[in-house]
A tleap script that builds the chain and sets N, CA, C and O, in Angstrom:
source leaprc.protein.ff14SB
mol = sequence {
  NMET VAL VAL THR VAL VAL ILE ALA ALA LEU
  LEU PHE GLU PHE THR MET ILE TRP THR ILE
  GLY VAL GLY PHE TYR MET LEU ALA LEU GLY
  GLU PHE THR GLY LEU TRP MET LEU VAL GLY
  GLY TYR ALA MET ALA CYS THR PRO ALA ALA
  PHE GLY LEU LEU ILE ALA THR GLY GLN PHE
  TRP LYS SER LEU THR HIE SER LEU TRP ILE
  GLY LEU LEU TYR GLY THR LEU GLY PHE THR
  PHE ILE ASP VAL ILE LEU GLY SER CPHE
}
set mol.1.N position { 4.039 13.985 -28.120 }
set mol.1.CA position { 3.833 13.645 -29.514 }
set mol.1.C position { 3.507 12.145 -29.655 }
set mol.1.O position { 2.604 11.769 -30.403 }
set mol.2.N position { 4.242 11.307 -28.938 }
set mol.2.CA position { 4.024 9.863 -29.035 }
set mol.2.C position { 2.642 9.497 -28.490 }
set mol.2.O position { 1.946 8.663 -29.069 }
set mol.3.N position { 2.251 10.114 -27.386 }
set mol.3.CA position { 0.938 9.836 -26.799 }
set mol.3.C position { -0.164 10.240 -27.784 }
set mol.3.O position { -1.154 9.522 -27.922 }
set mol.4.N position { -0.008 11.361 -28.460 }
set mol.4.CA position { -0.989 11.815 -29.440 }
set mol.4.C position { -1.119 10.834 -30.587 }
set mol.4.O position { -2.231 10.534 -31.023 }
set mol.5.N position { -0.003 10.331 -31.081 }
set mol.5.CA position { -0.028 9.363 -32.178 }
set mol.5.C position { -0.685 8.055 -31.738 }
set mol.5.O position { -1.454 7.466 -32.497 }
set mol.6.N position { -0.394 7.601 -30.535 }
set mol.6.CA position { -0.991 6.360 -30.032 }
set mol.6.C position { -2.505 6.521 -29.872 }
set mol.6.O position { -3.264 5.630 -30.254 }
set mol.7.N position { -2.944 7.637 -29.317 }
set mol.7.CA position { -4.380 7.878 -29.154 }
set mol.7.C position { -5.065 7.956 -30.510 }
set mol.7.O position { -6.148 7.397 -30.688 }
set mol.8.N position { -4.451 8.639 -31.466 }
set mol.8.CA position { -5.030 8.742 -32.806 }
set mol.8.C position { -5.120 7.366 -33.463 }
set mol.8.O position { -6.110 7.065 -34.129 }
set mol.9.N position { -4.106 6.534 -33.285 }
set mol.9.CA position { -4.129 5.193 -33.861 }
set mol.9.C position { -5.221 4.341 -33.241 }
set mol.9.O position { -5.894 3.588 -33.944 }
set mol.10.N position { -5.404 4.449 -31.937 }
set mol.10.CA position { -6.456 3.678 -31.270 }
set mol.10.C position { -7.843 4.119 -31.727 }
set mol.10.O position { -8.720 3.279 -31.927 }
set mol.11.N position { -8.052 5.411 -31.893 }
set mol.11.CA position { -9.342 5.895 -32.385 }
set mol.11.C position { -9.566 5.475 -33.832 }
set mol.11.O position { -10.691 5.146 -34.209 }
set mol.12.N position { -8.524 5.482 -34.642 }
set mol.12.CA position { -8.628 5.073 -36.038 }
set mol.12.C position { -8.976 3.593 -36.115 }
set mol.12.O position { -9.816 3.196 -36.923 }
set mol.13.N position { -8.346 2.781 -35.291 }
set mol.13.CA position { -8.608 1.336 -35.277 }
set mol.13.C position { -10.063 1.061 -34.920 }
set mol.13.O position { -10.723 0.257 -35.580 }
set mol.14.N position { -10.563 1.717 -33.891 }
set mol.14.CA position { -11.938 1.499 -33.474 }
set mol.14.C position { -12.919 1.942 -34.557 }
set mol.14.O position { -13.902 1.249 -34.820 }
set mol.15.N position { -12.663 3.081 -35.182 }
set mol.15.CA position { -13.551 3.581 -36.232 }
set mol.15.C position { -13.566 2.638 -37.423 }
set mol.15.O position { -14.624 2.391 -38.002 }
set mol.16.N position { -12.409 2.109 -37.797 }
set mol.16.CA position { -12.330 1.178 -38.921 }
set mol.16.C position { -13.127 -0.086 -38.618 }
set mol.16.O position { -13.906 -0.540 -39.456 }
set mol.17.N position { -12.942 -0.657 -37.439 }
set mol.17.CA position { -13.635 -1.896 -37.084 }
set mol.17.C position { -15.132 -1.643 -36.923 }
set mol.17.O position { -15.941 -2.490 -37.303 }
set mol.18.N position { -15.512 -0.499 -36.368 }
set mol.18.CA position { -16.922 -0.168 -36.230 }
set mol.18.C position { -17.583 -0.048 -37.600 }
set mol.18.O position { -18.697 -0.533 -37.796 }
set mol.19.N position { -16.906 0.593 -38.544 }
set mol.19.CA position { -17.452 0.762 -39.891 }
set mol.19.C position { -17.634 -0.584 -40.578 }
set mol.19.O position { -18.654 -0.813 -41.228 }
set mol.20.N position { -16.672 -1.463 -40.444 }
set mol.20.CA position { -16.781 -2.800 -41.049 }
set mol.20.C position { -17.919 -3.580 -40.381 }
set mol.20.O position { -18.707 -4.236 -41.061 }
set mol.21.N position { -17.999 -3.506 -39.062 }
set mol.21.CA position { -19.049 -4.216 -38.342 }
set mol.21.C position { -20.446 -3.734 -38.699 }
set mol.21.O position { -21.347 -4.549 -38.895 }
set mol.22.N position { -20.638 -2.424 -38.787 }
set mol.22.CA position { -21.938 -1.883 -39.162 }
set mol.22.C position { -22.269 -2.251 -40.604 }
set mol.22.O position { -23.429 -2.500 -40.934 }
set mol.23.N position { -21.254 -2.284 -41.458 }
set mol.23.CA position { -21.485 -2.704 -42.841 }
set mol.23.C position { -21.979 -4.135 -42.932 }
set mol.23.O position { -22.917 -4.423 -43.676 }
set mol.24.N position { -21.353 -5.040 -42.177 }
set mol.24.CA position { -21.813 -6.431 -42.150 }
set mol.24.C position { -23.222 -6.540 -41.572 }
set mol.24.O position { -24.044 -7.311 -42.067 }
set mol.25.N position { -23.494 -5.772 -40.531 }
set mol.25.CA position { -24.816 -5.810 -39.912 }
set mol.25.C position { -25.890 -5.327 -40.887 }
set mol.25.O position { -26.957 -5.933 -40.989 }
set mol.26.N position { -25.609 -4.247 -41.595 }
set mol.26.CA position { -26.578 -3.728 -42.558 }
set mol.26.C position { -26.798 -4.714 -43.701 }
set mol.26.O position { -27.922 -4.875 -44.178 }
set mol.27.N position { -25.740 -5.365 -44.135 }
set mol.27.CA position { -25.902 -6.369 -45.195 }
set mol.27.C position { -26.715 -7.559 -44.701 }
set mol.27.O position { -27.496 -8.134 -45.459 }
set mol.28.N position { -26.539 -7.931 -43.439 }
set mol.28.CA position { -27.315 -9.039 -42.884 }
set mol.28.C position { -28.801 -8.696 -42.822 }
set mol.28.O position { -29.647 -9.586 -42.905 }
set mol.29.N position { -29.117 -7.422 -42.677 }
set mol.29.CA position { -30.512 -6.992 -42.658 }
set mol.29.C position { -31.063 -6.758 -44.064 }
set mol.29.O position { -32.235 -6.410 -44.215 }
set mol.30.N position { -30.254 -6.940 -45.069 }
set mol.30.CA position { -30.709 -6.751 -46.443 }
set mol.30.C position { -30.555 -5.326 -46.955 }
set mol.30.O position { -31.067 -5.001 -48.027 }
set mol.31.N position { -29.864 -4.474 -46.217 }
set mol.31.CA position { -29.614 -3.103 -46.648 }
set mol.31.C position { -28.303 -3.061 -47.424 }
set mol.31.O position { -27.230 -3.241 -46.849 }
set mol.32.N position { -28.391 -2.826 -48.710 }
set mol.32.CA position { -27.186 -2.854 -49.526 }
set mol.32.C position { -26.354 -1.577 -49.413 }
set mol.32.O position { -25.273 -1.488 -49.995 }
set mol.33.N position { -26.849 -0.598 -48.673 }
set mol.33.CA position { -26.009 0.564 -48.387 }
set mol.33.C position { -24.895 0.200 -47.416 }
set mol.33.O position { -23.953 0.969 -47.229 }
set mol.34.N position { -25.002 -0.982 -46.794 }
set mol.34.CA position { -23.918 -1.471 -45.940 }
set mol.34.C position { -22.638 -1.725 -46.715 }
set mol.34.O position { -21.551 -1.756 -46.137 }
set mol.35.N position { -22.766 -1.910 -48.037 }
set mol.35.CA position { -21.555 -2.061 -48.857 }
set mol.35.C position { -20.680 -0.820 -48.788 }
set mol.35.O position { -19.454 -0.925 -48.816 }
set mol.36.N position { -21.306 0.369 -48.695 }
set mol.36.CA position { -20.525 1.598 -48.572 }
set mol.36.C position { -19.772 1.634 -47.255 }
set mol.36.O position { -18.648 2.133 -47.187 }
set mol.37.N position { -20.392 1.105 -46.211 }
set mol.37.CA position { -19.710 1.043 -44.918 }
set mol.37.C position { -18.531 0.075 -44.986 }
set mol.37.O position { -17.463 0.357 -44.444 }
set mol.38.N position { -18.724 -1.064 -45.651 }
set mol.38.CA position { -17.616 -2.013 -45.805 }
set mol.38.C position { -16.477 -1.410 -46.617 }
set mol.38.O position { -15.307 -1.566 -46.269 }
set mol.39.N position { -16.823 -0.723 -47.694 }
set mol.39.CA position { -15.791 -0.094 -48.526 }
set mol.39.C position { -15.056 0.980 -47.734 }
set mol.39.O position { -13.835 1.104 -47.830 }
set mol.40.N position { -15.801 1.757 -46.951 }
set mol.40.CA position { -15.163 2.782 -46.124 }
set mol.40.C position { -14.227 2.188 -45.083 }
set mol.40.O position { -13.128 2.698 -44.867 }
set mol.41.N position { -14.662 1.109 -44.437 }
set mol.41.CA position { -13.806 0.436 -43.455 }
set mol.41.C position { -12.578 -0.177 -44.100 }
set mol.41.O position { -11.486 -0.140 -43.534 }
set mol.42.N position { -12.762 -0.748 -45.298 }
set mol.42.CA position { -11.625 -1.334 -46.018 }
set mol.42.C position { -10.636 -0.246 -46.432 }
set mol.42.O position { -9.424 -0.444 -46.347 }
set mol.43.N position { -11.142 0.891 -46.875 }
set mol.43.CA position { -10.252 2.001 -47.243 }
set mol.43.C position { -9.481 2.510 -46.029 }
set mol.43.O position { -8.307 2.868 -46.128 }
set mol.44.N position { -10.164 2.538 -44.874 }
set mol.44.CA position { -9.477 2.959 -43.659 }
set mol.44.C position { -8.425 1.941 -43.229 }
set mol.44.O position { -7.413 2.306 -42.631 }
set mol.45.N position { -8.662 0.674 -43.530 }
set mol.45.CA position { -7.669 -0.352 -43.199 }
set mol.45.C position { -6.459 -0.261 -44.124 }
set mol.45.O position { -5.348 -0.606 -43.722 }
set mol.46.N position { -6.660 0.196 -45.346 }
set mol.46.CA position { -5.556 0.287 -46.317 }
set mol.46.C position { -4.717 1.551 -46.154 }
set mol.46.O position { -3.554 1.578 -46.556 }
set mol.47.N position { -5.288 2.582 -45.575 }
set mol.47.CA position { -4.626 3.887 -45.523 }
set mol.47.C position { -3.281 3.885 -44.799 }
set mol.47.O position { -2.311 4.397 -45.358 }
set mol.48.N position { -3.165 3.334 -43.578 }
set mol.48.CA position { -1.854 3.382 -42.916 }
set mol.48.C position { -0.769 2.635 -43.680 }
set mol.48.O position { 0.372 3.093 -43.749 }
set mol.49.N position { -1.116 1.495 -44.250 }
set mol.49.CA position { -0.126 0.726 -45.010 }
set mol.49.C position { 0.279 1.463 -46.274 }
set mol.49.O position { 1.451 1.449 -46.649 }
set mol.50.N position { -0.672 2.103 -46.933 }
set mol.50.CA position { -0.358 2.822 -48.170 }
set mol.50.C position { 0.618 3.962 -47.914 }
set mol.50.O position { 1.594 4.122 -48.647 }
set mol.51.N position { 0.359 4.756 -46.876 }
set mol.51.CA position { 1.258 5.862 -46.569 }
set mol.51.C position { 2.620 5.359 -46.094 }
set mol.51.O position { 3.656 5.899 -46.483 }
set mol.52.N position { 2.616 4.332 -45.260 }
set mol.52.CA position { 3.893 3.794 -44.771 }
set mol.52.C position { 4.747 3.236 -45.886 }
set mol.52.O position { 5.950 3.490 -45.935 }
set mol.53.N position { 4.139 2.476 -46.786 }
set mol.53.CA position { 4.901 1.914 -47.904 }
set mol.53.C position { 5.340 2.986 -48.892 }
set mol.53.O position { 6.427 2.900 -49.463 }
set mol.54.N position { 4.498 3.996 -49.095 }
set mol.54.CA position { 4.879 5.079 -50.002 }
set mol.54.C position { 6.076 5.856 -49.460 }
set mol.54.O position { 6.975 6.225 -50.216 }
set mol.55.N position { 6.087 6.101 -48.162 }
set mol.55.CA position { 7.225 6.792 -47.553 }
set mol.55.C position { 8.465 5.909 -47.586 }
set mol.55.O position { 9.566 6.388 -47.857 }
set mol.56.N position { 8.287 4.609 -47.307 }
set mol.56.CA position { 9.438 3.707 -47.235 }
set mol.56.C position { 10.039 3.407 -48.603 }
set mol.56.O position { 11.261 3.378 -48.744 }
set mol.57.N position { 9.196 3.182 -49.615 }
set mol.57.CA position { 9.710 2.764 -50.924 }
set mol.57.C position { 9.747 3.882 -51.947 }
set mol.57.O position { 10.625 3.899 -52.810 }
set mol.58.N position { 8.809 4.815 -51.867 }
set mol.58.CA position { 8.730 5.875 -52.851 }
set mol.58.C position { 8.096 5.433 -54.164 }
set mol.58.O position { 8.085 6.192 -55.133 }
set mol.59.N position { 7.573 4.226 -54.207 }
set mol.59.CA position { 6.947 3.695 -55.418 }
set mol.59.C position { 5.439 3.680 -55.207 }
set mol.59.O position { 4.924 2.931 -54.377 }
set mol.60.N position { 4.734 4.520 -55.972 }
set mol.60.CA position { 3.310 4.709 -55.746 }
set mol.60.C position { 2.501 3.445 -56.006 }
set mol.60.O position { 1.756 3.001 -55.133 }
set mol.61.N position { 2.637 2.860 -57.195 }
set mol.61.CA position { 1.798 1.715 -57.562 }
set mol.61.C position { 2.108 0.475 -56.728 }
set mol.61.O position { 1.203 -0.279 -56.371 }
set mol.62.N position { 3.375 0.268 -56.421 }
set mol.62.CA position { 3.738 -0.881 -55.593 }
set mol.62.C position { 3.162 -0.730 -54.187 }
set mol.62.O position { 2.641 -1.692 -53.623 }
set mol.63.N position { 3.253 0.467 -53.625 }
set mol.63.CA position { 2.716 0.672 -52.283 }
set mol.63.C position { 1.191 0.580 -52.294 }
set mol.63.O position { 0.597 0.100 -51.328 }
set mol.64.N position { 0.551 1.032 -53.371 }
set mol.64.CA position { -0.904 0.953 -53.450 }
set mol.64.C position { -1.387 -0.489 -53.535 }
set mol.64.O position { -2.313 -0.869 -52.819 }
set mol.65.N position { -0.780 -1.293 -54.391 }
set mol.65.CA position { -1.222 -2.680 -54.545 }
set mol.65.C position { -0.906 -3.513 -53.304 }
set mol.65.O position { -1.703 -4.366 -52.914 }
set mol.66.N position { 0.235 -3.275 -52.686 }
set mol.66.CA position { 0.560 -4.023 -51.472 }
set mol.66.C position { -0.349 -3.615 -50.305 }
set mol.66.O position { -0.694 -4.444 -49.464 }
set mol.67.N position { -0.728 -2.347 -50.261 }
set mol.67.CA position { -1.595 -1.911 -49.168 }
set mol.67.C position { -2.997 -2.502 -49.284 }
set mol.67.O position { -3.692 -2.620 -48.275 }
set mol.68.N position { -3.427 -2.874 -50.481 }
set mol.68.CA position { -4.736 -3.511 -50.636 }
set mol.68.C position { -4.750 -4.868 -49.940 }
set mol.68.O position { -5.729 -5.220 -49.282 }
set mol.69.N position { -3.667 -5.632 -50.084 }
set mol.69.CA position { -3.580 -6.933 -49.402 }
set mol.69.C position { -3.419 -6.763 -47.903 }
set mol.69.O position { -4.040 -7.475 -47.114 }
set mol.70.N position { -2.573 -5.805 -47.516 }
set mol.70.CA position { -2.352 -5.567 -46.092 }
set mol.70.C position { -3.642 -5.077 -45.433 }
set mol.70.O position { -3.961 -5.488 -44.318 }
set mol.71.N position { -4.379 -4.207 -46.110 }
set mol.71.CA position { -5.645 -3.714 -45.581 }
set mol.71.C position { -6.672 -4.810 -45.431 }
set mol.71.O position { -7.448 -4.803 -44.475 }
set mol.72.N position { -6.694 -5.754 -46.357 }
set mol.72.CA position { -7.620 -6.878 -46.257 }
set mol.72.C position { -7.315 -7.720 -45.020 }
set mol.72.O position { -8.220 -8.092 -44.273 }
set mol.73.N position { -6.043 -8.015 -44.812 }
set mol.73.CA position { -5.658 -8.792 -43.622 }
set mol.73.C position { -5.888 -8.006 -42.330 }
set mol.73.O position { -6.387 -8.549 -41.344 }
set mol.74.N position { -5.525 -6.740 -42.345 }
set mol.74.CA position { -5.661 -5.883 -41.160 }
set mol.74.C position { -7.129 -5.727 -40.773 }
set mol.74.O position { -7.474 -5.834 -39.596 }
set mol.75.N position { -7.989 -5.476 -41.747 }
set mol.75.CA position { -9.408 -5.325 -41.468 }
set mol.75.C position { -10.052 -6.617 -41.009 }
set mol.75.O position { -10.870 -6.616 -40.089 }
set mol.76.N position { -9.688 -7.717 -41.644 }
set mol.76.CA position { -10.264 -9.016 -41.271 }
set mol.76.C position { -9.841 -9.426 -39.868 }
set mol.76.O position { -10.675 -9.838 -39.062 }
set mol.77.N position { -8.559 -9.315 -39.573 }
set mol.77.CA position { -8.083 -9.682 -38.237 }
set mol.77.C position { -8.611 -8.738 -37.169 }
set mol.77.O position { -8.938 -9.171 -36.064 }
set mol.78.N position { -8.698 -7.450 -37.491 }
set mol.78.CA position { -9.244 -6.494 -36.532 }
set mol.78.C position { -10.701 -6.765 -36.222 }
set mol.78.O position { -11.124 -6.699 -35.068 }
set mol.79.N position { -11.472 -7.073 -37.264 }
set mol.79.CA position { -12.898 -7.373 -37.068 }
set mol.79.C position { -13.091 -8.693 -36.331 }
set mol.79.O position { -13.990 -8.818 -35.499 }
set mol.80.N position { -12.254 -9.671 -36.633 }
set mol.80.CA position { -12.375 -10.987 -36.003 }
set mol.80.C position { -11.987 -10.943 -34.524 }
set mol.80.O position { -12.632 -11.581 -33.692 }
set mol.81.N position { -10.950 -10.200 -34.203 }
set mol.81.CA position { -10.433 -10.192 -32.831 }
set mol.81.C position { -10.731 -8.903 -32.080 }
set mol.81.O position { -9.939 -8.490 -31.233 }
set mol.82.N position { -11.876 -8.248 -32.376 }
set mol.82.CA position { -12.216 -6.999 -31.693 }
set mol.82.C position { -12.379 -7.196 -30.186 }
set mol.82.O position { -12.031 -6.313 -29.402 }
set mol.83.N position { -12.910 -8.357 -29.781 }
set mol.83.CA position { -13.085 -8.578 -28.355 }
set mol.83.C position { -11.749 -8.727 -27.644 }
set mol.83.O position { -11.617 -8.302 -26.496 }
set mol.84.N position { -10.762 -9.315 -28.293 }
set mol.84.CA position { -9.431 -9.461 -27.699 }
set mol.84.C position { -8.729 -8.096 -27.656 }
set mol.84.O position { -8.051 -7.768 -26.682 }
set mol.85.N position { -8.902 -7.312 -28.719 }
set mol.85.CA position { -8.267 -5.997 -28.778 }
set mol.85.C position { -8.823 -5.098 -27.690 }
set mol.85.O position { -8.060 -4.434 -26.989 }
set mol.86.N position { -10.147 -5.065 -27.537 }
set mol.86.CA position { -10.743 -4.213 -26.516 }
set mol.86.C position { -10.493 -4.769 -25.125 }
set mol.86.O position { -10.400 -3.999 -24.169 }
set mol.87.N position { -10.384 -6.080 -24.985 }
set mol.87.CA position { -10.117 -6.679 -23.683 }
set mol.87.C position { -8.718 -6.397 -23.167 }
set mol.87.O position { -8.471 -6.472 -21.963 }
set mol.88.N position { -7.795 -6.070 -24.075 }
set mol.88.CA position { -6.426 -5.786 -23.649 }
set mol.88.C position { -6.302 -4.417 -22.998 }
set mol.88.O position { -5.291 -4.120 -22.361 }
set mol.89.N position { -7.324 -3.582 -23.154 }
set mol.89.CA position { -7.283 -2.263 -22.547 }
set mol.89.C position { -7.994 -2.319 -21.238 }
set mol.89.O position { -8.086 -1.308 -20.541 }
savepdb mol mol.pdb
quit
């Protein structure tokens, strides 16, 4: 069970960072559909924090607003340090 959760988390992390990266790349080329990729990556960055806070606190709006900040930091740091994250494996 633990191995399954770890593998799922690693795949989720890579997909989130890939989506954010492709979104930035598309925006750099002038394709504004890259905004959808950025929004999708940001939503994926917010999802684990939202569920964790909702389970821990039981307060929907508080967990939602806090997960927006956590997702912003998580997505930014993940995108910035993708080479370090992949190099650790």
